[in-house]
N, C-alpha and C positions, 0 to 999 in steps of 0.2 A: 504494500500500500504506500503511495507517494504522499508525503507530508509536506505542506508548504507553510511558510511563516509570513504572516501578514502584519506589517508594521505601519499600515496606512493611518491608523488612529493616532500615531505619535508624530507623523510627518506634518510639518507646517510649510506653508507657501511664503517664501520671502518676497517674491515677485512672480509674474506670470511664467518666467523661465527658470526659476531657481527654487529648489526644495531644501528644507532644513530638518535635521534630526538631532536631538540631544541623546547621548548615550552615557550611562554610568559605567565606568571602567574600573575594575578591581585590580589592585597591585601597582597602581601608579604612585611612586614615592619620591621621585627626584626629577631634576631637569632632564636627565638623560632619558628617562622613560617618556617624558613629554615629547622630546625631539624624535625619539624612535617611532612613537605612535603617529605623530604628525607627518613624518617622512613616509611611513608605510601607507597611510591612507591617501596622502596627496599624490602618490604614484599611481593611484587608480584613475584611469581615463575618465574625464568629465567631472571629476571632483574639483570644486572651485575653492573650498575652504575646509581645513581640518585643524581645529584649535582646541588644545586641552586646557581646562581650568583646573590647576592643581589644588585650589582651595576646596572644591567640592568633588574633585575627581570626575569632572564631567567633560565629555568630548562633544564639541559642536561640529557637525559635518554638513556641508552644503554641496549640492551637485545639480547638474542640468536635469530638469524634470524629465522623467521617462527614460533617462539614459542608464540608470543604475538601480538595481534592486537593493533596498536598505539592508536586507539580510547579508549582502556581500560584505558590509562593513564589520559585522559581528564575526563573520568567518575570517576575515583578514586579521582582525584583532586576536582571534584565537591562534592564528598562525604565528603572530608576534609574541604570544605567550600571555595574553591578557583576556580575562573573561569580561564580557560586556552584555548589557541589556538596556532597553529603553529607560531613560532617566525619568523617574517619578520622585518629586521632592519628598513626599512622606516616606517612601521606602528608603530613599537615599539617607534621610536623616536618621532613621532607625538603624540602618547598617553602620553609619558613621558613629553612632552612640555605642553600638556593640563593639566596633573596632577600638574605640577609645578604652572601653572596659577591658578588652582583651590585651591591649598594650599595657594597661596598668597592672593587670594580673601578671603578665610576663615580667614587667619591671619589678614587681614585688618579689617574684620567685628569684630573679637574678640578683636583686639586692640582698635577699636572705642568704643565698649561696655565697655571694661575695663576702659578706661579713663573717660567715662561718669559716670559709676557706682561708681568709686572712688570719683568723685566730689560729687555725691549724698550721699555718705557714710560719708563724712567729717562732716556734721552737726550732724549726729547721734553719731559719735565718740567723738566730742568735745563739743557738745551742752548739758552741764550739766542740764540746765533748759528747755530743749526742751520738748514741750508738747507732750502727747501721740498721739494726732491727727496729729501734724506735723511730728512726727517720722513715723507714719503709712503712711503718704503721701509720704515721701521719700522712704519708703520700696516699696510702690506700683509703684512709678516711676522707681525704680531699677528693679522691676519685669518686667515692661513694656519694658525696654531697654534690659534686659539680656535674657529673655526667648526666644524671636524670634531669637536674635543673636546667642545664644547658640545652638538652633536647627539647624541653618545653619552652623555655624563655627565648630560645633562638628561632622559634617558628616563623616570626615575621620576616626574618632574613632568609632562612632555609627555604621556605615556600616560594618566596619571590625568586631566589636564585634557581630553584628547580624549574619553575615555569620558564625562565629565560633560557636555561640550557635545553629544555625540551623543544623550545622554538629555535634552537641552534643559534642563539645569540647570547649576549651578556648584558648585565646591568650592574649597578653599583653594589648590589648585594652579593654578587658572585665572588669577588675577591674577599669580602668580609667572611662569607661562608667558608671559602677555602682556607683562609687564615685560621678561623676558629677550629675547623675540623682537623687541620694539620697540627695545631697546638695541642688539642685534646688527644689526638692519636699518638703524637710523639710523647706526650706526658704519660700516657698509659703504657707505652713501650718502655719508657724510662723507669717507670715504677716496677714493671715486671722484671727489668734487668738490674734492679737495686741501684739505679743511678742516684747521684747526689741532688740533682735539680729536676723539677718538673714545672709545668707552666699552666696548671689548672687555674691558678689565680689570675693569670693574664687573660685566659680565654673567657672566663666568666665575668671578669671586670670589663672586658671589651664589650660583651653583650649588654651588661648593665648600663654602661655609659651611652652606648648607641641607642638603647631603648629610652633612656632619659631624654636624649636629643630628639628622638622621633616622637615621643609623647609630648614634649614641649612644642614641637612643630605642629602636631595635631591640634593641641589646644589653641595655639595661636591662629591657625586656620579656622578652627571652629568659631573663635571669637569674631573673626572677620566675616565668616559665612553667616553668622547670626544677623548681621546687618541686612543681608539679602533675605534671610528667613523672616525678619521682622516685616519687611515689605510684603512678602508672600502672605503673611498672616493678615495683612490689611485687605487682601482681596476677598470679596464676598463671592461665594459660588452660586448664589441665587439672588433673585430680586423679586419684589412684590409688584407685579405689573397690572395695570388696569386693562382688562379685556372687554370691558363694557363701561358705560357711563358711571355705574355704581357697583361694578363687579371687579374684584381683584383676584389674582391667582399668583401663587409662588411658582416661579419658573426658573430654569437654569439660566445663568447669565448669557449663555450662547444663544438663547432664544430672544434676547432683547436687541432691538434695532434703534437706530437714530430716529427720533420723532415719537417714540413710544412715551407713555406717561407711567411713571413708577411712584410708589408710595414709600416714604422714608419715615419710619416710626422713631420715637425717642429711644436712644441706646443702640441703634443700629448703625452699622457702617454703610456708607453709600457704595453701591456696586457699579455706578456709572458716572460719567461726566455729564453735566447738564445744567439747566438753570431752574430756579424755583419759580413755579407758576402760581402756587397757592400755599398759604401757611406761614408760620413764623416760628423761629427757633434760634438756638445758639449752636454753633458747630465748631469742632476742633479741626482746623486745617493746617496744623503746624508743619506737616510734611511738605506741603506745597509752598507756604509763605514763610516758614521759619518763625512765625508768631505763635508763642505758647498760650496767649490769652484767647479765650473763646471769642468768636465774632458773630454778629447778628446775621441770620439768614432770613430773607423775606423775598417777596416777589422781585424777580430780576437778578437775584444773587447767584453767582456761579458756584457750583459745588463740584467736587471731584471725587473719583473713586478713591476709597480709603478714608474719606472724611467721616468723622464720627458725629452723628446727630445727638445733641445733648438733651434738649428739653421738649420741643414741640413736634408736631407732625407736619411733614412737608410733602407736597406733590412736585415732582421734578420732571421736566421735559428732557428726554435723553438727547444728548448731542454725540456721545460716543460710548461704546460698551466693549467689554472683553478686552481684546488686544489693542483696541484703538484708544484706550484711556491714557491720561497723563501718567497715572500710576504704572501702567504697563510700559510706557516709554521710559520712565525712570528706572524700572526694573531691568529693562534691556540695556540701558546705559550702564547700570551697575554691573551687570554680567560682563559687559564689554570691558569695564574698568578692571575687573578681577582677572580677565584673560589677557589684558594688554601687556605688552613687553617692550622694553626699551632696548637700545643698542647694547647696553650692559647685560641685560638678560639674555639676549641672543648670543653675546660673547660667552657667557657662562654655559649656555646650552651647547655651543660648539666645543668648548673645553671639556664638558662632561662626556661628550661623544668619544673623545680620545682616551679617556682615563683607563678603561678596561684593558686594552692592549698594552698601554704604557705600563700600568701597574704590574700586569703579569710578566711582561718582558723584563721589566726592571728586577723583579724578584728572581726570575729564572737566571738572568745573567749574573746576578749577585751570587747565587748558589754555585754556578759554574766557575765564576771568577775565584771564589774562595777555595774551591776544590783544586783548581789549577795552581793556586798559591800555596798549596800544601796543607790546607785545613782538612779535618775529617768531614765525612759526609754528615755526621751528626751536627757538628758545629755550623757547617755551611747551611744546613736546612733550618736550624734555629735562627740564623741571621736572615735567611730568606723569608721565614715567617714574619719576623720583625719588619722587614721591608714591605712585605705584602700588606701588613696591617697599617703601618705608618704612612704609606703612600696613597691609601684610599682617599680620594679627594672629596669626601663628604662635605667638608667645609666650603669648598669651591662650588659644589652643586647647590648648596643652601644660601650662599652669600648674597646673591642678588634676588632670586625669587622671594626669599623671606622678606626683604625690604620692600619689594614691590607689593606684596600682599598686605603688609602692615600699613604702608603709605596709602594704598588704595582705600582701605577701610577707614583710616583716619581722615582722609580727604572727603569721603562721603559724609562722615559725621560732621564735617565743617561745611557741608553743602556743595561739594564739588564732585563731579563725575567725569571720569576720563573717557574720551571718545577716540583716542589714538594711542597706539602702543608706546610711542616715544614722547608722549606729552609731558611726562615728568621731567625727562632729560632736557627737553626744549624750554619748558617753563622756568627751569632752574637758572637758565642763562640770561633771562630777560633783564634789560636795563632801561627799556622804554615801553610805556603802556599808552596806547592810543585808544581813546574812548569815542564811541558814537554817543549822541545825546539821547534822542527820543527812544524810550523803551529800554535804555541801558543805564544811563545815569539817572533817568527819570523812571517812575513807575509806569506800567503800561496803561493804567486807567487815568482818565481825566478827573479833576476834582474842582469843586467850587471854592474860590479863594476869598470871596467877599461875602460869604453867607452870614457872617456874624452881624452885619449891618442891615440885614433884610428882616422885616417883621415876620414872626413865626406863621401867622395866618397866610401871608402872601407866599411864603416859602412852601407851605403845605399845598396850597392850590396849584402853584407852579409845578411842584413835584408830581401831583396827581395827573395833571395835564401832560406832563413829560412822559408818563408811563405809556401813552399812546403813540409815542414817536420812537423810531428806530435810530435816530441820529445820535452819534456818540456824545455830543455835547448835551443834548437833552437827557440822555441816560445818566450823565454826571449830575444833573440837577435832581433827577429822581432819586439817585443814590444818596446824595447829600441831604435831601429832605426826608429820607427814610419813608418815602411814600409807599402805601400798600394797596390802596383801592383806586383804580383809574376812574376818571370822570365819565359819565355816560354821554353818548351822542357826540363823540369827538369826530371832527372832520379834518383830514389832512390835505394841505395844499402843497403838492410836490415842489421842493426847492425853496419854500417860504416858511412853512411851519404848520402848527395844528391850532384848531380853535374849537370852542364849545360854549354852550349857554349854561350859566350857573346863577341861580337866584335872579333871573331876569337880566343879567349882564353878560356881555360877551367876553370870554377869556381867550387870550391868544398867547402862544409861545413859539418863538422862531427868530427870524432875522430882525434886526432893529427896524428896518424899513417896514416890515410886515406888521410890527407892533407899534409903529409910530414913535420909536424911541431913539432916533438917530442922534439927537443931541446928547442924551445920557451916555450912549455907547461911545461917541467920539470923545467925550470927557474921560472915560475910563481908558480908552485906547491911547490917548495922548499922554496919560500918566504912566501907563504900562503897556507899551506896544506889543509885547510878546503874548499877551493873553488872547484867548478866543472869547467871544461874547455871545450870549443868547438873551433875548429880551422877553419880558412877560408883561402883558397889559390886562387890566381889568377896567373896562370902560375907558375913561381918559386918564387913568393912573398907570404909570409905567415903572418897571424895575428892570435893571440890566444885571445879569449874572456874569461875572468874570470867571472863566474856566481855563485851567492849564494842567499839564502833567506836573506833579510835584516831584522834586528830587527824592531819590531813595533816602531813607531816614539817616543812614550812616555814611552817605556819599562823601561828605566833607571830611569826616574822620578817617575814612579809608584812604582817600587821596593824600591826606596829610601824612598818614603812616607810610604810604608808598614813597613820598618825597623824602621822608626821614631816612628811608633805606637807600637813598641815592638813586632811586628810579625816576627817570623823567616821565612826566605825564602831559599828554596833549589831548585836545578835544577837536575832533573833525565831525562836522554835522552838515546835513543837507538842509537844515532848518534855517529860518530867517535870522538875520544878524542880531536883532535885539534879544531874541530868545536865547541864542547861543552866548551872547555877551553876558546876559543875566546869570546863566548857569555857570559860566567860567568865573565870574566875579564871586558868586556865592561859594564856589568850591576852591578858590585860590589857584586856578589854573591859568598861567600866563600865556601859554602857547595854545591858541585856538583859531579855528577858521570856520566860517559859516557858508551856507550855500554851496557846499562841496558835492560834486557829482561822484558816482561810483568810480569812474575812470580817474578822477582827480585824487580820490582816496588811495587808489592803487599806486598812482605816480608818486604821491607823498611818501607812502610806505617804502617804495623802492628807493626813493632818495635817501630816506633814513638808513636803509640797509647799506646803501653805497657809502654812507659815512661811517660804517662799521657798527651801527646800532643794532641791537637785538630786540626786535619789536614784538610785543603782544598786542593784538587787535581785539577789542571787546565791543561787540555789536550784536544787534538782534534782528534787523530787518532783512528782507530779501535782497535789497540793494547793497547790504553789507557783505553778502556771501563772497563776492570776488575779492574784496579787501581782506576778509578773514582768511581766504586761501593764500593771499599774497604775503601775509605776515609770517614771521618765524614760528609763532604759536598763536592760537586764537581761542576765544572764549565767548560763549553766548549764554544768556539767561534761559531758563527752562521755558519761559513764555515766548521764546523766539519762534520764528517760522521754522517749519521742518527743514527747508533748504538750508537755512542758516545753521541749525543744529547739526545737520549732516556734514557741513563744512567745518564746523568748529572742532578743535581738539579737546576742549573741555566745556562742560555745561554746568551752570550753577543754579541752585534752588533758592527760592524765597525772595523776600522783598529787599533784603539788605545787599550791599555791595561788598561786604567783608569777604565772601568767598574768593573774590579776585585776589585779594591780599593773601588769603589762606593758600590758594593754589601755588603762588610763588614761594611762600615760606615753607610749605610742606615739601615742595619739589626740591628746593635748595637743601633742606635737611635730609631728604631721601637720597639725593645724589651724594652728599657728604658721607652718609652712612654706607652707601654702596661702595664708594671708593675705600672707606675704612675696611669694609669686609673683604674686598678684593685684596687689599694690602695684607690683611691678617691671613687670608687663605693662602695666598702665594708665598708670603713670607714664611709661613709655617712649613710649606713644602720645601722651600729653598734651604731652610735650616735643618729640618728633620730628616729629609731623605739622605743627604750625605752622611749624617750621623748613623742612620740605620745601616747603610751600605758598608760603612767602616766597621760595623760590628760593635758599636758603642751603645746600642739600645737593645735591651732585652725585649721579648714580646710583651711583658708587662708594661714597661715604659712606653713602648709603641702604642699599646692600647690606651694608656692614659693620655698620651699626646694627641692621638687622632680624635678620640672622643671629646677631649677638652677643647680642641680647636673648633669642632662642630658646634658644641654648646655655646662657645664664646661668640661665634658669628650670629647664632640665633638670638642670644641675649642682646647683642649689639643692635640687631635689626629692630628690636622693640623700641629703641630710641627714636625711630622714625615717626612714631605716633605722637610725640610730644613737641609742640611748637608753641612758642609764645607769640601771639598775634599783635601784641603792642596796642596801638590805638584803636583797633577794631576787633570785634569778636562775633562769632557765629552763635546765635541763640539756638 
């Protein structure tokens, strides 16, 4: 009977030509594994992407639709020595928890054996008059403790090495396994032959230290992965949908479409993006805005998937659901961030590919060299074991990916998502930041700036009338007035405004000419030419509202912090000169230009680059996409157009501008730690390998040195998550 495997349920469409599949891969433990898997799958014709995320051991594969059967990927991974299956977050989390528990049990067994065998070894080390029989007795006791403990505690390395060898390849665990098995085997032979020295202590100590490093690595990745897990927890799987005027039904989120009406009860998380059409409540939207205080939700308020409804019941008109929501976009960007790799990561990947043949060849040549020099086979093999252990480049394999993982998680917590593999490396070099104004230095929404001088009754009527208009300036009046109920019988005159009858008087909202308020509007514009105006009239009484985009609340503080770091700041905007001048003066930016076209922005950035400046462009509009691509590194707010986000190397969340500063500070810290780790890893090998080859390091010393270097780079990598942001902070 022929059995087929159907993975169509797990395959997603990236675009009409490209399919995507996420696979969970067992046995991925280092950069060498990642490179091996990616090379193996990229070699399959029509595969366009193969990228391993070491944080959650997930493989993302993309290929031309219809060209490859997904089952082929699992078969190919099996040939490479890795078991794989479709990635399911719940299953993956359970298995990762079990793996952590297993590593902890192995570490406990290895630590128990290490402590006991060290006590048994003390009499042998210091007992100058210890009889041969007593020495043999302690050696046999050591063997009795170590051999079963090593067999259990060494499973993470032994199983990984066996899978690699079965696939006719090697990984970082192969030399570790060979070294441990040789040390244990030789120690047993030495014990049987009544020799003076054995190496049970070296073998079990090596396993204990390596397990400590691997467990530390696991916990660090779990902590970073928890960020993505927290986002996943915000996603609702169902929504309460109106299927009739007064009938609701709980349906899977996949059954919700744009334009549908959904009910959001108190205490529920919103499953969709949309706008409130009825009801009033408070909502927690800290994920989107960075604001921890609850905000009012009423008619016209935008809500997003993941938003928590606090108090009242809301009816929401859906604008996006499922994979189209802003929360889904943030999750995709975070996944990209955790998979991203800089030039340093790729350098470490290439180095780790060479380690196995180099380690084995070095150990073999050392044994042969010592034998030719007149040493006994026993002594030559002992030195070879030490070389095999001490040259294993675990530290080099962990040096860069560990920093990348820590930095990516820390940057997300500061509101920054990576959208390019080398974004950290490029952002660290920035010495000039060029800002767009509208939607970047300012908030995306318009706001009324002279509302304090408007009588409350007038403001409320204008707001209720504004609810009938789709114009963004009118929407700003409605928001500022917190209007809830639109006026009945509203008529719209395209291009002019809206009008309605109220208590026998005509109300109008629109252009100053439409409302007969030209004089009042001109007075406001002459005092503040950058604002937009909308007029309101009730009979022969007129009011003019001044509306503008407000600067981000921490914009001045963030720019001041950038300047204090020696980073030049410029403002390039296509907006009118008065508006740009006002923003530049308010922020303390001396270098600014208004009325700049997209082509002129690119030309200016190229001129700065010709002067040797390293430019970061921060912009949000579609017209900013070319200049974002022209800069050395680029950044966009999450509210930016999709084209702008796709072009930007980094994306930031929330209303504040602090993530721009955080991106540079975290990137500089990460690059410094990467360089430190590379120096530590390479320096360790430069010093340790000659010592081992010269026969000056026993297997025990080799185990301590190699394990210690791995743990050192892991602990040093943790420093990448601590950055003092100075004058600005992410809430």
